[in-house]
C-alpha positions as CSV (number, residue, x, y, z in Angstrom):
1,M,5.4,-5.7,22.3
2,K,7.4,-5.9,25.5
3,V,11.1,-6.6,24.8
4,L,14.5,-6.4,26.6
5,L,16.5,-3.5,25.1
6,I,20.3,-3.9,25.2
7,R,22.4,-0.9,24.1
8,P,26.2,-0.6,24.1
9,G,27.5,0.6,27.5
10,E,24.1,0.7,29.2
11,A,22.2,-1.7,31.5
12,P,19.5,-3.7,29.8
13,E,16.0,-2.4,30.3
14,V,12.5,-3.5,29.5
15,G,10.8,-1.4,26.8
16,E,8.2,-1.5,24.1
17,L,8.7,-1.8,20.3
18,N,5.7,-2.2,18.1
19,G,5.9,-3.1,14.4
20,Y,8.7,-3.6,12.0
21,N,9.4,0.1,11.6
22,E,10.1,0.7,15.3
23,M,12.2,-2.5,15.5
24,S,14.2,-1.5,12.4
25,E,14.7,2.1,13.7
26,Y,15.9,0.8,17.1
27,V,18.5,-1.6,15.6
28,G,19.5,0.9,12.9
29,G,18.6,-1.0,9.7
30,C,17.1,-4.3,8.5
31,I,16.6,-6.8,11.2
32,E,18.3,-10.2,11.7
33,T,17.3,-12.7,14.3
34,V,19.5,-15.0,16.3
35,N,18.3,-17.9,18.5
36,A,19.6,-17.9,22.0
37,Y,18.5,-19.8,25.1
38,G,14.9,-20.3,23.7
39,Y,14.5,-16.6,22.8
40,K,15.2,-14.4,19.8
41,I,17.9,-11.7,19.8
42,V,17.1,-9.1,17.1
43,C,20.0,-7.1,15.7
44,N,20.9,-5.1,12.6
45,D,21.8,-7.4,9.7
46,E,24.8,-5.2,8.8
47,F,26.1,-4.5,12.3
48,L,29.7,-5.3,11.5
49,L,29.7,-3.2,8.3
50,N,28.2,0.0,9.7
51,G,30.7,0.7,12.4
52,S,28.4,0.1,15.4
53,P,30.2,-0.2,18.7
54,Y,30.7,-3.6,20.4
55,N,27.7,-4.3,22.7
56,V,27.8,-7.8,24.2
57,T,28.6,-11.5,23.6
58,I,25.6,-13.8,24.2
59,G,25.8,-17.5,23.6
60,G,29.2,-17.1,22.0
61,V,28.0,-14.6,19.4
62,Q,29.3,-11.0,19.5
63,F,26.7,-8.3,18.9
64,F,27.4,-4.7,17.9
65,G,25.0,-1.8,18.2
66,N,21.5,-1.9,19.7
67,I,19.8,-5.3,20.1
68,F,16.7,-6.5,21.7
69,V,15.4,-9.8,23.1
70,C,11.9,-11.2,22.4
71,K,10.4,-14.6,21.6
72,V,8.6,-16.4,18.8
73,G,4.9,-17.0,19.1
74,T,2.0,-17.3,16.7
75,V,0.3,-14.3,15.2
76,N,-2.7,-14.8,12.8
77,G,-1.8,-18.5,12.6
78,E,1.8,-17.8,11.6
79,P,5.1,-17.9,13.5
80,D,6.2,-14.3,14.4
81,L,8.1,-12.3,16.9
82,V,6.1,-11.7,20.1
83,G,6.7,-9.8,23.3
84,L,8.1,-11.1,26.6
85,D,5.8,-11.5,29.6
86,D,6.6,-11.0,33.3
87,A,7.3,-14.8,33.7
88,D,10.1,-14.5,31.1
89,I,11.7,-11.4,32.7
90,G,11.5,-12.9,36.2
91,N,12.9,-16.3,35.2
92,P,16.3,-16.8,36.8
93,E,17.7,-18.3,33.6
94,F,16.6,-15.2,31.6
95,V,18.2,-12.9,34.2
96,V,21.5,-14.8,34.0
97,C,21.5,-15.1,30.1
98,F,20.4,-11.5,29.3
99,L,20.3,-9.2,32.3
100,L,23.7,-10.1,33.7
101,C,25.4,-10.7,30.4
102,K,28.1,-7.9,30.7
103,D,29.7,-5.2,32.7
104,Y,28.3,-1.8,32.2
105,L,30.3,1.4,31.6
């Protein structure tokens, strides 16, 4: 699925993560989701305990380590994480909330 990848010290970039294993590997452990501006931010559920570097503050929440942004949709009749589409990524509000959310090293 198409997601926005946000790593500490790097500019956000659009990428692909498919399946729980890839998502878990990217964030470095079990995943936790946080609602923000109508999207889901997915992070490591132990990010504060495992020494991950500070990444970004979005919607007043500080995130550490790798995170990614996706949305919730329906898969096989059940709510689930789904990918972004071009309309999401091109939406001015999405750009302000996620693409311009920090200064890059």
